[in-house]
mmCIF entry with sequence, helices, sheets and N, C-alpha, C, O atoms, coordinates in Angstrom:
data_MODEL
# 
_entry.id   MODEL 
# 
_entity.id                         1 
_entity.type                       polymer 
_entity.pdbx_number_of_molecules   1 
# 
_entity_poly.entity_id                      1 
_entity_poly.type                           'polypeptide(L)' 
_entity_poly.nstd_linkage                   no 
_entity_poly.nstd_monomer                   no 
_entity_poly.pdbx_seq_one_letter_code       MNPVIGLDVSKGESMAQAFLDKGQPYGKVFRFDHTTEGLDHFRNYM 
_entity_poly.pdbx_seq_one_letter_code_can   MNPVIGLDVSKGESMAQAFLDKGQPYGKVFRFDHTTEGLDHFRNYM 
_entity_poly.pdbx_strand_id                 A 
# 
loop_
_entity_poly_seq.entity_id 
_entity_poly_seq.num 
_entity_poly_seq.mon_id 
_entity_poly_seq.hetero 
1 1  MET n 
1 2  ASN n 
1 3  PRO n 
1 4  VAL n 
1 5  ILE n 
1 6  GLY n 
1 7  LEU n 
1 8  ASP n 
1 9  VAL n 
1 10 SER n 
1 11 LYS n 
1 12 GLY n 
1 13 GLU n 
1 14 SER n 
1 15 MET n 
1 16 ALA n 
1 17 GLN n 
1 18 ALA n 
1 19 PHE n 
1 20 LEU n 
1 21 ASP n 
1 22 LYS n 
1 23 GLY n 
1 24 GLN n 
1 25 PRO n 
1 26 TYR n 
1 27 GLY n 
1 28 LYS n 
1 29 VAL n 
1 30 PHE n 
1 31 ARG n 
1 32 PHE n 
1 33 ASP n 
1 34 HIS n 
1 35 THR n 
1 36 THR n 
1 37 GLU n 
1 38 GLY n 
1 39 LEU n 
1 40 ASP n 
1 41 HIS n 
1 42 PHE n 
1 43 ARG n 
1 44 ASN n 
1 45 TYR n 
1 46 MET n 
# 
_struct_asym.id          A 
_struct_asym.entity_id   1 
# 
_struct_conf.conf_type_id            HELX_P 
_struct_conf.id                      HELX_P1 
_struct_conf.pdbx_PDB_helix_id       AA1 
_struct_conf.beg_label_comp_id       THR 
_struct_conf.beg_label_asym_id       A 
_struct_conf.beg_label_seq_id        36 
_struct_conf.pdbx_beg_PDB_ins_code   ? 
_struct_conf.end_label_comp_id       TYR 
_struct_conf.end_label_asym_id       A 
_struct_conf.end_label_seq_id        45 
_struct_conf.pdbx_end_PDB_ins_code   ? 
_struct_conf.beg_auth_comp_id        THR 
_struct_conf.beg_auth_asym_id        A 
_struct_conf.beg_auth_seq_id         36 
_struct_conf.end_auth_comp_id        TYR 
_struct_conf.end_auth_asym_id        A 
_struct_conf.end_auth_seq_id         45 
_struct_conf.pdbx_PDB_helix_class    1 
_struct_conf.details                 ? 
_struct_conf.pdbx_PDB_helix_length   10 
# 
_struct_conf_type.id          HELX_P 
_struct_conf_type.criteria    ? 
_struct_conf_type.reference   ? 
# 
_struct_sheet.id               AA1 
_struct_sheet.type             ? 
_struct_sheet.number_strands   3 
_struct_sheet.details          ? 
# 
loop_
_struct_sheet_order.sheet_id 
_struct_sheet_order.range_id_1 
_struct_sheet_order.range_id_2 
_struct_sheet_order.offset 
_struct_sheet_order.sense 
AA1 1 2 ? anti-parallel 
AA1 2 3 ? anti-parallel 
# 
loop_
_struct_sheet_range.sheet_id 
_struct_sheet_range.id 
_struct_sheet_range.beg_label_comp_id 
_struct_sheet_range.beg_label_asym_id 
_struct_sheet_range.beg_label_seq_id 
_struct_sheet_range.pdbx_beg_PDB_ins_code 
_struct_sheet_range.end_label_comp_id 
_struct_sheet_range.end_label_asym_id 
_struct_sheet_range.end_label_seq_id 
_struct_sheet_range.pdbx_end_PDB_ins_code 
_struct_sheet_range.beg_auth_comp_id 
_struct_sheet_range.beg_auth_asym_id 
_struct_sheet_range.beg_auth_seq_id 
_struct_sheet_range.end_auth_comp_id 
_struct_sheet_range.end_auth_asym_id 
_struct_sheet_range.end_auth_seq_id 
AA1 1 VAL A 4  ? ASP A 8  ? VAL A 4  ASP A 8  
AA1 2 GLU A 13 ? ASP A 21 ? GLU A 13 ASP A 21 
AA1 3 GLN A 24 ? ASP A 33 ? GLN A 24 ASP A 33 
# 
loop_
_atom_site.group_PDB 
_atom_site.id 
_atom_site.type_symbol 
_atom_site.label_atom_id 
_atom_site.label_alt_id 
_atom_site.label_comp_id 
_atom_site.label_asym_id 
_atom_site.label_entity_id 
_atom_site.label_seq_id 
_atom_site.pdbx_PDB_ins_code 
_atom_site.Cartn_x 
_atom_site.Cartn_y 
_atom_site.Cartn_z 
_atom_site.occupancy 
_atom_site.B_iso_or_equiv 
_atom_site.pdbx_formal_charge 
_atom_site.auth_seq_id 
_atom_site.auth_comp_id 
_atom_site.auth_asym_id 
_atom_site.auth_atom_id 
_atom_site.pdbx_PDB_model_num 
ATOM 1   N N  . MET A 1 1  ? 8.112  -13.929 -11.385 1.00 0.00 ? 1  MET A N  1 
ATOM 2   C CA . MET A 1 1  ? 7.348  -13.143 -10.589 1.00 0.00 ? 1  MET A CA 1 
ATOM 3   C C  . MET A 1 1  ? 8.195  -11.924 -10.101 1.00 0.00 ? 1  MET A C  1 
ATOM 4   O O  . MET A 1 1  ? 9.366  -12.077 -9.754  1.00 0.00 ? 1  MET A O  1 
ATOM 5   N N  . ASN A 1 2  ? 7.611  -10.783 -10.086 1.00 0.00 ? 2  ASN A N  1 
ATOM 6   C CA . ASN A 1 2  ? 8.310  -9.495  -9.546  1.00 0.00 ? 2  ASN A CA 1 
ATOM 7   C C  . ASN A 1 2  ? 7.311  -8.741  -8.796  1.00 0.00 ? 2  ASN A C  1 
ATOM 8   O O  . ASN A 1 2  ? 6.691  -7.812  -9.313  1.00 0.00 ? 2  ASN A O  1 
ATOM 9   N N  . PRO A 1 3  ? 7.112  -9.176  -7.406  1.00 0.00 ? 3  PRO A N  1 
ATOM 10  C CA . PRO A 1 3  ? 6.217  -8.502  -6.594  1.00 0.00 ? 3  PRO A CA 1 
ATOM 11  C C  . PRO A 1 3  ? 6.642  -7.063  -6.325  1.00 0.00 ? 3  PRO A C  1 
ATOM 12  O O  . PRO A 1 3  ? 7.840  -6.782  -6.304  1.00 0.00 ? 3  PRO A O  1 
ATOM 13  N N  . VAL A 1 4  ? 5.694  -6.136  -6.117  1.00 0.00 ? 4  VAL A N  1 
ATOM 14  C CA . VAL A 1 4  ? 6.016  -4.716  -6.029  1.00 0.00 ? 4  VAL A CA 1 
ATOM 15  C C  . VAL A 1 4  ? 4.775  -4.071  -5.182  1.00 0.00 ? 4  VAL A C  1 
ATOM 16  O O  . VAL A 1 4  ? 3.641  -4.551  -5.211  1.00 0.00 ? 4  VAL A O  1 
ATOM 17  N N  . ILE A 1 5  ? 5.102  -3.049  -4.510  1.00 0.00 ? 5  ILE A N  1 
ATOM 18  C CA . ILE A 1 5  ? 4.034  -2.259  -3.895  1.00 0.00 ? 5  ILE A CA 1 
ATOM 19  C C  . ILE A 1 5  ? 4.172  -0.780  -4.327  1.00 0.00 ? 5  ILE A C  1 
ATOM 20  O O  . ILE A 1 5  ? 5.227  -0.148  -4.277  1.00 0.00 ? 5  ILE A O  1 
ATOM 21  N N  . GLY A 1 6  ? 2.962  -0.296  -4.765  1.00 0.00 ? 6  GLY A N  1 
ATOM 22  C CA . GLY A 1 6  ? 2.904  1.115   -5.260  1.00 0.00 ? 6  GLY A CA 1 
ATOM 23  C C  . GLY A 1 6  ? 2.415  1.989   -4.129  1.00 0.00 ? 6  GLY A C  1 
ATOM 24  O O  . GLY A 1 6  ? 1.495  1.558   -3.433  1.00 0.00 ? 6  GLY A O  1 
ATOM 25  N N  . LEU A 1 7  ? 2.916  3.122   -3.891  1.00 0.00 ? 7  LEU A N  1 
ATOM 26  C CA . LEU A 1 7  ? 2.434  4.070   -2.887  1.00 0.00 ? 7  LEU A CA 1 
ATOM 27  C C  . LEU A 1 7  ? 2.318  5.490   -3.431  1.00 0.00 ? 7  LEU A C  1 
ATOM 28  O O  . LEU A 1 7  ? 3.209  6.071   -4.051  1.00 0.00 ? 7  LEU A O  1 
ATOM 29  N N  . ASP A 1 8  ? 1.079  5.996   -3.118  1.00 0.00 ? 8  ASP A N  1 
ATOM 30  C CA . ASP A 1 8  ? 0.945  7.453   -3.437  1.00 0.00 ? 8  ASP A CA 1 
ATOM 31  C C  . ASP A 1 8  ? 0.814  8.091   -2.122  1.00 0.00 ? 8  ASP A C  1 
ATOM 32  O O  . ASP A 1 8  ? -0.109 7.820   -1.354  1.00 0.00 ? 8  ASP A O  1 
ATOM 33  N N  . VAL A 1 9  ? 1.815  9.011   -1.846  1.00 0.00 ? 9  VAL A N  1 
ATOM 34  C CA . VAL A 1 9  ? 1.921  9.683   -0.509  1.00 0.00 ? 9  VAL A CA 1 
ATOM 35  C C  . VAL A 1 9  ? 1.779  11.182  -0.661  1.00 0.00 ? 9  VAL A C  1 
ATOM 36  O O  . VAL A 1 9  ? 2.325  11.916  0.162   1.00 0.00 ? 9  VAL A O  1 
ATOM 37  N N  . SER A 1 10 ? 1.063  11.690  -1.689  1.00 0.00 ? 10 SER A N  1 
ATOM 38  C CA . SER A 1 10 ? 1.038  13.127  -1.939  1.00 0.00 ? 10 SER A CA 1 
ATOM 39  C C  . SER A 1 10 ? -0.026 13.761  -1.148  1.00 0.00 ? 10 SER A C  1 
ATOM 40  O O  . SER A 1 10 ? -0.154 14.981  -1.251  1.00 0.00 ? 10 SER A O  1 
ATOM 41  N N  . LYS A 1 11 ? -0.856 13.055  -0.323  1.00 0.00 ? 11 LYS A N  1 
ATOM 42  C CA . LYS A 1 11 ? -1.989 13.631  0.282   1.00 0.00 ? 11 LYS A CA 1 
ATOM 43  C C  . LYS A 1 11 ? -1.696 13.509  1.838   1.00 0.00 ? 11 LYS A C  1 
ATOM 44  O O  . LYS A 1 11 ? -0.591 13.148  2.242   1.00 0.00 ? 11 LYS A O  1 
ATOM 45  N N  . GLY A 1 12 ? -2.767 13.835  2.707   1.00 0.00 ? 12 GLY A N  1 
ATOM 46  C CA . GLY A 1 12 ? -2.572 13.663  4.140   1.00 0.00 ? 12 GLY A CA 1 
ATOM 47  C C  . GLY A 1 12 ? -2.771 12.183  4.506   1.00 0.00 ? 12 GLY A C  1 
ATOM 48  O O  . GLY A 1 12 ? -2.596 11.805  5.664   1.00 0.00 ? 12 GLY A O  1 
ATOM 49  N N  . GLU A 1 13 ? -3.129 11.364  3.541   1.00 0.00 ? 13 GLU A N  1 
ATOM 50  C CA . GLU A 1 13 ? -3.127 9.925   3.737   1.00 0.00 ? 13 GLU A CA 1 
ATOM 51  C C  . GLU A 1 13 ? -2.454 9.308   2.600   1.00 0.00 ? 13 GLU A C  1 
ATOM 52  O O  . GLU A 1 13 ? -2.249 9.993   1.598   1.00 0.00 ? 13 GLU A O  1 
ATOM 53  N N  . SER A 1 14 ? -2.078 8.047   2.649   1.00 0.00 ? 14 SER A N  1 
ATOM 54  C CA . SER A 1 14 ? -1.401 7.402   1.706   1.00 0.00 ? 14 SER A CA 1 
ATOM 55  C C  . SER A 1 14 ? -2.380 6.230   0.982   1.00 0.00 ? 14 SER A C  1 
ATOM 56  O O  . SER A 1 14 ? -3.345 5.766   1.589   1.00 0.00 ? 14 SER A O  1 
ATOM 57  N N  . MET A 1 15 ? -2.082 5.880   -0.147  1.00 0.00 ? 15 MET A N  1 
ATOM 58  C CA . MET A 1 15 ? -2.791 4.814   -0.849  1.00 0.00 ? 15 MET A CA 1 
ATOM 59  C C  . MET A 1 15 ? -1.691 3.801   -1.333  1.00 0.00 ? 15 MET A C  1 
ATOM 60  O O  . MET A 1 15 ? -0.679 4.177   -1.924  1.00 0.00 ? 15 MET A O  1 
ATOM 61  N N  . ALA A 1 16 ? -1.944 2.593   -1.062  1.00 0.00 ? 16 ALA A N  1 
ATOM 62  C CA . ALA A 1 16 ? -1.033 1.547   -1.478  1.00 0.00 ? 16 ALA A CA 1 
ATOM 63  C C  . ALA A 1 16 ? -1.657 0.426   -2.200  1.00 0.00 ? 16 ALA A C  1 
ATOM 64  O O  . ALA A 1 16 ? -2.789 0.074   -1.869  1.00 0.00 ? 16 ALA A O  1 
ATOM 65  N N  . GLN A 1 17 ? -1.008 -0.193  -3.190  1.00 0.00 ? 17 GLN A N  1 
ATOM 66  C CA . GLN A 1 17 ? -1.452 -1.334  -3.951  1.00 0.00 ? 17 GLN A CA 1 
ATOM 67  C C  . GLN A 1 17 ? -0.314 -2.219  -4.166  1.00 0.00 ? 17 GLN A C  1 
ATOM 68  O O  . GLN A 1 17 ? 0.754  -1.804  -4.617  1.00 0.00 ? 17 GLN A O  1 
ATOM 69  N N  . ALA A 1 18 ? -0.554 -3.568  -3.815  1.00 0.00 ? 18 ALA A N  1 
ATOM 70  C CA . ALA A 1 18 ? 0.301  -4.514  -3.952  1.00 0.00 ? 18 ALA A CA 1 
ATOM 71  C C  . ALA A 1 18 ? 0.209  -5.255  -5.331  1.00 0.00 ? 18 ALA A C  1 
ATOM 72  O O  . ALA A 1 18 ? -0.925 -5.466  -5.763  1.00 0.00 ? 18 ALA A O  1 
ATOM 73  N N  . PHE A 1 19 ? 1.209  -5.640  -6.009  1.00 0.00 ? 19 PHE A N  1 
ATOM 74  C CA . PHE A 1 19 ? 1.147  -6.333  -7.360  1.00 0.00 ? 19 PHE A CA 1 
ATOM 75  C C  . PHE A 1 19 ? 1.934  -7.572  -7.205  1.00 0.00 ? 19 PHE A C  1 
ATOM 76  O O  . PHE A 1 19 ? 3.013  -7.501  -6.618  1.00 0.00 ? 19 PHE A O  1 
ATOM 77  N N  . LEU A 1 20 ? 1.516  -8.687  -7.662  1.00 0.00 ? 20 LEU A N  1 
ATOM 78  C CA . LEU A 1 20 ? 2.264  -9.908  -7.750  1.00 0.00 ? 20 LEU A CA 1 
ATOM 79  C C  . LEU A 1 20 ? 3.259  -9.918  -8.888  1.00 0.00 ? 20 LEU A C  1 
ATOM 80  O O  . LEU A 1 20 ? 4.349  -10.479 -8.785  1.00 0.00 ? 20 LEU A O  1 
ATOM 81  N N  . ASP A 1 21 ? 2.859  -9.285  -9.971  1.00 0.00 ? 21 ASP A N  1 
ATOM 82  C CA . ASP A 1 21 ? 3.574  -9.150  -11.123 1.00 0.00 ? 21 ASP A CA 1 
ATOM 83  C C  . ASP A 1 21 ? 3.023  -8.028  -11.942 1.00 0.00 ? 21 ASP A C  1 
ATOM 84  O O  . ASP A 1 21 ? 1.966  -7.512  -11.582 1.00 0.00 ? 21 ASP A O  1 
ATOM 85  N N  . LYS A 1 22 ? 3.647  -7.601  -13.017 1.00 0.00 ? 22 LYS A N  1 
ATOM 86  C CA . LYS A 1 22 ? 3.098  -6.521  -13.783 1.00 0.00 ? 22 LYS A CA 1 
ATOM 87  C C  . LYS A 1 22 ? 1.688  -6.809  -14.197 1.00 0.00 ? 22 LYS A C  1 
ATOM 88  O O  . LYS A 1 22 ? 1.437  -7.856  -14.793 1.00 0.00 ? 22 LYS A O  1 
ATOM 89  N N  . GLY A 1 23 ? 0.773  -5.953  -13.918 1.00 0.00 ? 23 GLY A N  1 
ATOM 90  C CA . GLY A 1 23 ? -0.716 -6.105  -14.319 1.00 0.00 ? 23 GLY A CA 1 
ATOM 91  C C  . GLY A 1 23 ? -1.436 -7.084  -13.549 1.00 0.00 ? 23 GLY A C  1 
ATOM 92  O O  . GLY A 1 23 ? -2.558 -7.435  -13.915 1.00 0.00 ? 23 GLY A O  1 
ATOM 93  N N  . GLN A 1 24 ? -0.843 -7.602  -12.415 1.00 0.00 ? 24 GLN A N  1 
ATOM 94  C CA . GLN A 1 24 ? -1.556 -8.617  -11.518 1.00 0.00 ? 24 GLN A CA 1 
ATOM 95  C C  . GLN A 1 24 ? -1.634 -7.945  -10.139 1.00 0.00 ? 24 GLN A C  1 
ATOM 96  O O  . GLN A 1 24 ? -0.680 -8.004  -9.364  1.00 0.00 ? 24 GLN A O  1 
ATOM 97  N N  . PRO A 1 25 ? -2.803 -7.289  -9.829  1.00 0.00 ? 25 PRO A N  1 
ATOM 98  C CA . PRO A 1 25 ? -2.854 -6.675  -8.555  1.00 0.00 ? 25 PRO A CA 1 
ATOM 99  C C  . PRO A 1 25 ? -3.181 -7.795  -7.435  1.00 0.00 ? 25 PRO A C  1 
ATOM 100 O O  . PRO A 1 25 ? -3.852 -8.802  -7.662  1.00 0.00 ? 25 PRO A O  1 
ATOM 101 N N  . TYR A 1 26 ? -2.651 -7.488  -6.297  1.00 0.00 ? 26 TYR A N  1 
ATOM 102 C CA . TYR A 1 26 ? -2.932 -8.488  -5.136  1.00 0.00 ? 26 TYR A CA 1 
ATOM 103 C C  . TYR A 1 26 ? -3.777 -7.619  -4.183  1.00 0.00 ? 26 TYR A C  1 
ATOM 104 O O  . TYR A 1 26 ? -3.351 -6.584  -3.672  1.00 0.00 ? 26 TYR A O  1 
ATOM 105 N N  . GLY A 1 27 ? -4.962 -8.105  -3.993  1.00 0.00 ? 27 GLY A N  1 
ATOM 106 C CA . GLY A 1 27 ? -5.968 -7.520  -2.973  1.00 0.00 ? 27 GLY A CA 1 
ATOM 107 C C  . GLY A 1 27 ? -6.416 -6.141  -3.575  1.00 0.00 ? 27 GLY A C  1 
ATOM 108 O O  . GLY A 1 27 ? -6.362 -5.902  -4.782  1.00 0.00 ? 27 GLY A O  1 
ATOM 109 N N  . LYS A 1 28 ? -6.836 -5.309  -2.685  1.00 0.00 ? 28 LYS A N  1 
ATOM 110 C CA . LYS A 1 28 ? -7.516 -4.027  -3.105  1.00 0.00 ? 28 LYS A CA 1 
ATOM 111 C C  . LYS A 1 28 ? -6.572 -2.890  -2.710  1.00 0.00 ? 28 LYS A C  1 
ATOM 112 O O  . LYS A 1 28 ? -5.591 -3.126  -2.005  1.00 0.00 ? 28 LYS A O  1 
ATOM 113 N N  . VAL A 1 29 ? -6.860 -1.626  -3.166  1.00 0.00 ? 29 VAL A N  1 
ATOM 114 C CA . VAL A 1 29 ? -6.195 -0.476  -2.769  1.00 0.00 ? 29 VAL A CA 1 
ATOM 115 C C  . VAL A 1 29 ? -6.276 -0.286  -1.204  1.00 0.00 ? 29 VAL A C  1 
ATOM 116 O O  . VAL A 1 29 ? -7.378 -0.434  -0.677  1.00 0.00 ? 29 VAL A O  1 
ATOM 117 N N  . PHE A 1 30 ? -5.238 0.017   -0.468  1.00 0.00 ? 30 PHE A N  1 
ATOM 118 C CA . PHE A 1 30 ? -5.199 0.150   0.880   1.00 0.00 ? 30 PHE A CA 1 
ATOM 119 C C  . PHE A 1 30 ? -4.888 1.627   1.207   1.00 0.00 ? 30 PHE A C  1 
ATOM 120 O O  . PHE A 1 30 ? -3.969 2.207   0.630   1.00 0.00 ? 30 PHE A O  1 
ATOM 121 N N  . ARG A 1 31 ? -5.653 2.227   2.131   1.00 0.00 ? 31 ARG A N  1 
ATOM 122 C CA . ARG A 1 31 ? -5.404 3.579   2.547   1.00 0.00 ? 31 ARG A CA 1 
ATOM 123 C C  . ARG A 1 31 ? -5.001 3.601   4.100   1.00 0.00 ? 31 ARG A C  1 
ATOM 124 O O  . ARG A 1 31 ? -5.494 2.860   4.949   1.00 0.00 ? 31 ARG A O  1 
ATOM 125 N N  . PHE A 1 32 ? -4.122 4.476   4.302   1.00 0.00 ? 32 PHE A N  1 
ATOM 126 C CA . PHE A 1 32 ? -3.650 4.716   5.668   1.00 0.00 ? 32 PHE A CA 1 
ATOM 127 C C  . PHE A 1 32 ? -3.183 6.134   5.967   1.00 0.00 ? 32 PHE A C  1 
ATOM 128 O O  . PHE A 1 32 ? -2.630 6.820   5.106   1.00 0.00 ? 32 PHE A O  1 
ATOM 129 N N  . ASP A 1 33 ? -3.414 6.553   7.193   1.00 0.00 ? 33 ASP A N  1 
ATOM 130 C CA . ASP A 1 33 ? -3.026 7.981   7.576   1.00 0.00 ? 33 ASP A CA 1 
ATOM 131 C C  . ASP A 1 33 ? -1.491 8.029   7.717   1.00 0.00 ? 33 ASP A C  1 
ATOM 132 O O  . ASP A 1 33 ? -0.837 7.001   7.890   1.00 0.00 ? 33 ASP A O  1 
ATOM 133 N N  . HIS A 1 34 ? -0.920 9.295   7.635   1.00 0.00 ? 34 HIS A N  1 
ATOM 134 C CA . HIS A 1 34 ? 0.454  9.591   7.961   1.00 0.00 ? 34 HIS A CA 1 
ATOM 135 C C  . HIS A 1 34 ? 0.680  9.748   9.432   1.00 0.00 ? 34 HIS A C  1 
ATOM 136 O O  . HIS A 1 34 ? 1.141  10.791  9.895   1.00 0.00 ? 34 HIS A O  1 
ATOM 137 N N  . THR A 1 35 ? 0.341  8.668   10.201  1.00 0.00 ? 35 THR A N  1 
ATOM 138 C CA . THR A 1 35 ? 0.589  8.673   11.590  1.00 0.00 ? 35 THR A CA 1 
ATOM 139 C C  . THR A 1 35 ? 1.293  7.471   11.998  1.00 0.00 ? 35 THR A C  1 
ATOM 140 O O  . THR A 1 35 ? 1.428  6.558   11.183  1.00 0.00 ? 35 THR A O  1 
ATOM 141 N N  . THR A 1 36 ? 1.796  7.370   13.277  1.00 0.00 ? 36 THR A N  1 
ATOM 142 C CA . THR A 1 36 ? 2.474  6.055   13.756  1.00 0.00 ? 36 THR A CA 1 
ATOM 143 C C  . THR A 1 36 ? 1.492  4.933   13.604  1.00 0.00 ? 36 THR A C  1 
ATOM 144 O O  . THR A 1 36 ? 1.838  3.865   13.099  1.00 0.00 ? 36 THR A O  1 
ATOM 145 N N  . GLU A 1 37 ? 0.272  5.155   14.032  1.00 0.00 ? 37 GLU A N  1 
ATOM 146 C CA . GLU A 1 37 ? -0.815 4.229   13.983  1.00 0.00 ? 37 GLU A CA 1 
ATOM 147 C C  . GLU A 1 37 ? -1.087 3.744   12.451  1.00 0.00 ? 37 GLU A C  1 
ATOM 148 O O  . GLU A 1 37 ? -1.219 2.549   12.185  1.00 0.00 ? 37 GLU A O  1 
ATOM 149 N N  . GLY A 1 38 ? -1.156 4.695   11.538  1.00 0.00 ? 38 GLY A N  1 
ATOM 150 C CA . GLY A 1 38 ? -1.380 4.288   10.167  1.00 0.00 ? 38 GLY A CA 1 
ATOM 151 C C  . GLY A 1 38 ? -0.255 3.581   9.648   1.00 0.00 ? 38 GLY A C  1 
ATOM 152 O O  . GLY A 1 38 ? -0.481 2.593   8.949   1.00 0.00 ? 38 GLY A O  1 
ATOM 153 N N  . LEU A 1 39 ? 0.976  3.944   9.888   1.00 0.00 ? 39 LEU A N  1 
ATOM 154 C CA . LEU A 1 39 ? 2.082  3.074   9.414   1.00 0.00 ? 39 LEU A CA 1 
ATOM 155 C C  . LEU A 1 39 ? 2.218  1.699   9.946   1.00 0.00 ? 39 LEU A C  1 
ATOM 156 O O  . LEU A 1 39 ? 2.728  0.779   9.307   1.00 0.00 ? 39 LEU A O  1 
ATOM 157 N N  . ASP A 1 40 ? 1.730  1.597   11.172  1.00 0.00 ? 40 ASP A N  1 
ATOM 158 C CA . ASP A 1 40 ? 1.748  0.269   11.848  1.00 0.00 ? 40 ASP A CA 1 
ATOM 159 C C  . ASP A 1 40 ? 0.683  -0.626  11.138  1.00 0.00 ? 40 ASP A C  1 
ATOM 160 O O  . ASP A 1 40 ? 0.899  -1.805  10.859  1.00 0.00 ? 40 ASP A O  1 
ATOM 161 N N  . HIS A 1 41 ? -0.528 0.052   10.858  1.00 0.00 ? 41 HIS A N  1 
ATOM 162 C CA . HIS A 1 41 ? -1.578 -0.644  10.058  1.00 0.00 ? 41 HIS A CA 1 
ATOM 163 C C  . HIS A 1 41 ? -1.113 -1.067  8.772   1.00 0.00 ? 41 HIS A C  1 
ATOM 164 O O  . HIS A 1 41 ? -1.387 -2.213  8.416   1.00 0.00 ? 41 HIS A O  1 
ATOM 165 N N  . PHE A 1 42 ? -0.381 -0.238  7.943   1.00 0.00 ? 42 PHE A N  1 
ATOM 166 C CA . PHE A 1 42 ? 0.131  -0.617  6.716   1.00 0.00 ? 42 PHE A CA 1 
ATOM 167 C C  . PHE A 1 42 ? 1.182  -1.669  6.763   1.00 0.00 ? 42 PHE A C  1 
ATOM 168 O O  . PHE A 1 42 ? 1.273  -2.546  5.904   1.00 0.00 ? 42 PHE A O  1 
ATOM 169 N N  . ARG A 1 43 ? 2.007  -1.555  7.832   1.00 0.00 ? 43 ARG A N  1 
ATOM 170 C CA . ARG A 1 43 ? 3.059  -2.719  7.948   1.00 0.00 ? 43 ARG A CA 1 
ATOM 171 C C  . ARG A 1 43 ? 2.306  -4.054  8.232   1.00 0.00 ? 43 ARG A C  1 
ATOM 172 O O  . ARG A 1 43 ? 2.756  -5.062  7.687   1.00 0.00 ? 43 ARG A O  1 
ATOM 173 N N  . ASN A 1 44 ? 1.311  -4.157  8.954   1.00 0.00 ? 44 ASN A N  1 
ATOM 174 C CA . ASN A 1 44 ? 0.493  -5.351  9.238   1.00 0.00 ? 44 ASN A CA 1 
ATOM 175 C C  . ASN A 1 44 ? -0.183 -5.868  8.064   1.00 0.00 ? 44 ASN A C  1 
ATOM 176 O O  . ASN A 1 44 ? -0.340 -7.077  7.893   1.00 0.00 ? 44 ASN A O  1 
ATOM 177 N N  . TYR A 1 45 ? -0.606 -4.939  7.210   1.00 0.00 ? 45 TYR A N  1 
ATOM 178 C CA . TYR A 1 45 ? -1.254 -5.259  5.912   1.00 0.00 ? 45 TYR A CA 1 
ATOM 179 C C  . TYR A 1 45 ? -0.344 -6.224  5.054   1.00 0.00 ? 45 TYR A C  1 
ATOM 180 O O  . TYR A 1 45 ? -0.796 -7.248  4.541   1.00 0.00 ? 45 TYR A O  1 
ATOM 181 N N  . MET A 1 46 ? 0.937  -5.833  4.940   1.00 0.00 ? 46 MET A N  1 
ATOM 182 C CA . MET A 1 46 ? 1.828  -6.661  4.181   1.00 0.00 ? 46 MET A CA 1 
ATOM 183 C C  . MET A 1 46 ? 2.249  -7.725  4.893   1.00 0.00 ? 46 MET A C  1 
ATOM 184 O O  . MET A 1 46 ? 3.022  -8.539  4.388   1.00 0.00 ? 46 MET A O  1 
# 
């Protein structure tokens, strides 16, 4: 097992997707703003 988190930070908000292994997504795509509150929300997601 090789868990990983993919992040797209190219917009005013980020999108994240966790994977348990190659081709095995964990949960759904997660969106958060580039703010302190948004980063806290992301940290609590994981």
